[in-house]
C-alpha positions in Angstrom: -138.7 72.4 -67.2 -135.3 72.7 -68.9 -136.6 70.6 -71.8 -139.1 73.4 -72.6 -136.1 75.6 -73.7 -134.4 72.9 -75.7 -134.0 73.4 -79.5 -132.3 70.0 -80.0 -133.0 68.6 -83.5 -134.4 71.9 -84.7 -133.3 74.4 -87.4 -132.8 78.2 -87.0 -131.9 80.9 -89.4 -130.4 84.2 -88.2 -130.0 87.2 -90.5 -127.2 89.6 -89.8 -125.6 86.8 -87.8 -122.1 88.3 -87.3 -123.3 91.7 -86.0 -123.0 93.1 -82.5 -126.2 91.3 -81.3 -126.4 88.8 -84.1 -123.4 86.9 -82.8 -125.0 86.5 -79.4 -128.3 85.5 -80.9 -126.5 82.8 -83.0 -124.6 81.5 -80.0 -127.9 81.4 -77.9 -129.6 79.2 -80.5 -126.6 76.9 -81.0 -126.2 76.5 -77.2 -129.8 75.5 -77.0 -129.2 72.7 -79.4 -130.4 74.0 -82.8 -128.6 73.7 -86.1 -128.1 77.4 -87.0 -127.9 78.9 -90.5 -126.1 82.2 -90.3 -126.8 84.8 -93.0 -124.8 87.8 -94.0 -123.4 89.6 -97.0 -119.7 89.4 -96.0 -118.5 85.9 -97.0 -115.3 86.2 -94.9 -117.2 87.2 -91.8 -119.8 84.5 -92.2 -117.0 81.9 -92.8 -115.1 83.1 -89.7 -118.2 82.9 -87.4 -119.1 79.4 -88.8 -115.6 78.1 -88.2 -115.6 79.5 -84.7 -118.9 77.9 -83.7 -118.2 74.6 -85.5 -114.9 74.3 -83.7 -116.9 74.3 -80.5 -119.0 71.3 -81.9 -122.0 73.4 -82.7 -123.9 72.7 -86.0 -123.7 75.8 -88.1 -124.2 76.4 -91.8 -123.3 79.4 -93.9 -125.8 81.5 -96.0 -124.0 84.3 -97.8 -126.5 86.5 -99.6 -128.0 90.0 -99.5 -131.5 89.9 -98.0 -132.3 93.1 -99.9 -131.6 91.3 -103.2 -134.8 89.6 -104.1 -133.3 87.2 -106.7 -130.3 86.3 -104.6 -132.6 85.5 -101.6 -134.9 83.4 -103.7 -131.9 81.6 -105.3 -130.5 80.7 -101.8 -133.7 78.9 -100.8 -134.0 77.2 -104.1 -130.5 75.7 -103.7 -130.3 75.3 -99.9 -132.2 72.0 -99.8 -133.9 72.8 -96.5 -136.9 70.7 -95.5 -137.9 72.5 -92.3 -137.3 75.6 -90.3 -138.2 76.1 -86.6 -136.8 79.5 -85.9 -136.4 82.6 -88.1 -134.7 85.6 -86.5 -134.9 88.8 -88.5 -132.0 90.7 -87.1 -130.2 92.3 -90.1 -130.1 96.1 -90.4 -127.7 98.5 -92.0 -128.0 102.2 -92.1 -126.6 105.7 -91.5 -127.2 108.5 -89.1 -129.3 111.6 -89.9 -132.0 114.0 -88.9 -135.3 115.1 -90.2 -133.6 118.0 -92.0 -130.6 116.1 -93.4 -132.1 112.6 -94.2 -133.0 111.8 -97.7 -135.9 110.0 -99.3 -133.5 107.3 -100.4 -132.4 106.7 -96.8 -136.0 106.1 -95.8 -136.5 103.7 -98.8 -133.2 101.8 -97.8 -134.3 101.5 -94.2 -137.7 100.1 -95.1 -136.1 97.8 -97.7 -133.8 96.0 -95.2 -135.9 96.5 -92.1 -139.4 95.5 -93.3 -139.6 94.6 -97.0 -136.9 92.0 -96.6 -138.5 90.7 -93.4 -141.8 90.1 -95.3 -139.9 88.5 -98.2 -138.0 86.1 -95.9 -141.1 85.1 -94.0 -143.0 84.3 -97.2 -140.1 82.3 -98.6 -139.7 80.3 -95.3 -143.4 79.9 -94.6 -143.6 76.3 -96.0 -140.5 75.4 -94.0 -142.0 76.9 -90.8 -145.2 75.0 -91.5 -143.1 71.8 -91.7 -141.5 72.8 -88.4 -144.9 72.7 -86.8 -145.7 69.3 -88.3 -142.4 67.7 -87.2 -141.6 69.4 -83.9 -144.8 71.3 -83.0 -142.6 74.4 -82.9 -142.2 77.3 -85.4 -141.2 80.8 -84.3 -140.4 84.0 -86.1 -138.5 86.6 -84.0 -138.2 90.1 -85.2 -135.5 92.3 -83.7 -137.0 95.8 -83.3 -135.6 98.5 -81.0 -136.5 100.8 -78.1 -136.6 103.5 -80.7 -139.6 101.8 -82.3 -141.3 102.6 -79.0 -139.9 105.9 -77.9 -138.0 108.8 -79.5 -134.3 109.4 -78.8 -133.4 111.8 -76.0 -131.4 114.4 -78.0 -129.8 115.6 -74.8 -127.4 112.6 -74.8 -126.1 113.3 -78.3 -123.5 116.0 -79.0 -125.2 116.9 -82.3 -128.5 116.2 -84.0 -126.5 114.6 -86.9 -125.0 112.1 -84.5 -128.3 111.0 -83.1 -130.4 108.0 -84.0 -132.0 108.7 -87.4 -135.7 109.2 -87.8 -136.1 106.5 -90.4 -134.6 103.9 -88.1 -137.2 104.3 -85.4 -139.9 104.6 -88.0 -139.1 101.2 -89.6 -138.7 99.5 -86.2 -142.2 100.8 -85.2 -143.5 99.5 -88.5 -141.8 96.1 -87.8 -143.6 95.9 -84.4 -147.0 96.5 -86.1 -146.1 93.9 -88.8 -145.3 91.5 -86.1 -148.7 91.9 -84.5 -150.5 91.6 -87.8 -148.6 88.5 -88.9 -149.0 86.9 -85.5 -152.8 87.1 -85.6 -152.9 85.8 -89.2 -150.8 82.7 -88.5 -151.8 81.9 -84.9 -154.1 79.1 -85.7 -151.4 77.5 -87.9 -149.2 77.2 -84.9 -146.6 79.7 -86.1 -145.7 82.2 -83.4 -144.4 85.7 -84.4 -143.0 87.9 -81.7 -140.5 90.8 -81.4 -137.6 91.8 -79.1 -136.9 95.5 -78.7 -133.3 95.9 -77.5 -132.3 99.0 -75.6 -128.9 100.6 -75.3 -126.5 98.0 -76.7 -123.8 100.2 -78.3 -121.2 98.4 -80.3 -117.5 98.4 -79.6 -116.8 101.4 -81.8 -119.5 103.6 -80.1 -118.2 102.4 -76.7 -114.9 104.2 -77.4 -116.8 107.5 -76.9 -116.6 107.5 -73.1 -118.5 110.7 -72.7 -121.4 109.5 -74.8 -121.5 106.2 -72.9 -121.6 108.0 -69.6 -124.6 110.1 -70.8 -126.3 106.9 -72.1 -125.8 105.1 -68.9 -127.2 108.0 -66.9 -130.4 107.8 -69.0 -130.9 104.1 -68.2 -132.8 103.2 -65.1 -130.3 100.4 -64.5 -127.4 102.8 -64.9 -125.5 100.8 -67.5 -125.5 99.7 -71.1 -126.5 96.2 -72.1 -124.1 93.3 -72.7 -124.8 91.5 -76.0 -125.2 88.1 -74.2 -128.1 89.6 -72.2 -130.3 89.2 -75.2 -129.8 85.4 -75.1 -132.6 84.6 -72.6 -135.3 86.4 -74.6 -134.2 84.7 -77.8 -134.2 81.2 -76.4 -137.5 81.8 -74.7 -139.3 83.0 -77.8 -137.6 80.4 -80.0 -138.6 77.4 -77.9 -141.7 75.7 -76.7 -141.3 77.7 -73.5 -143.3 80.4 -75.3 -145.8 78.1 -76.9 -148.8 80.3 -76.0 -147.1 83.6 -76.7 -147.5 85.4 -80.1 -147.9 89.0 -81.2 -145.8 90.2 -78.3 -142.8 92.4 -77.9 -140.2 91.9 -75.2 -138.2 95.0 -74.3 -134.6 94.1 -73.3 -133.6 97.6 -72.4 -132.6 97.9 -68.7 -135.9 99.7 -68.1 -135.3 102.4 -70.8 -138.9 102.4 -72.0 -140.4 102.2 -68.5 -139.7 105.9 -67.8 
């Protein structure tokens, strides 16, 4: 049974690898036995995370490029000398707050660029590598990190101001990502490439956690009465990355403490 979850001898790529959830995702794949390629824009942060993991005898490679930069992304894959890929985790996202009234058209464009267009670009570039993953290991999985706000709207009562709430373009792009996941899953199902999503719930980062009053309201909203710990995403990641989910595609797993079950 345990062998079903093993990624030994396999290769994974994680975007936004040094982020709040990205680091736990990276650790999960490394702990399962995969060689993990960690992507990010900040060279120092990527190098630091790689050194940390390699010091623990995990096999980690650095990939410093901006996924919204079409040329830089293509150049990376031209020079990386990869011959296969078993797991692609589209985790990267960067954005700002806002409301319907205050958000700009450019903010919508930026959100879709990093949250959907870049996902499509990476999938197309890695498709031959994922196909090789099927040939060599009978395992190829694309995991898209969505959000509870791709499924439900924010509860504005927990925010002190509209401007501080989760922005409309964030939920919109995450909902679009979920639909793209389903579409892509159906198209590539017969080729043995699985495409699924994970919708994390309330996993506020350390900076947000400094606002104790907000965290209290956030916890009161959650059926489990608490916020998520980053490592609690590991189980879903390894399940979807491995052969344990060999007959699962086009699905979304909510890791949200019951938030979307209300």
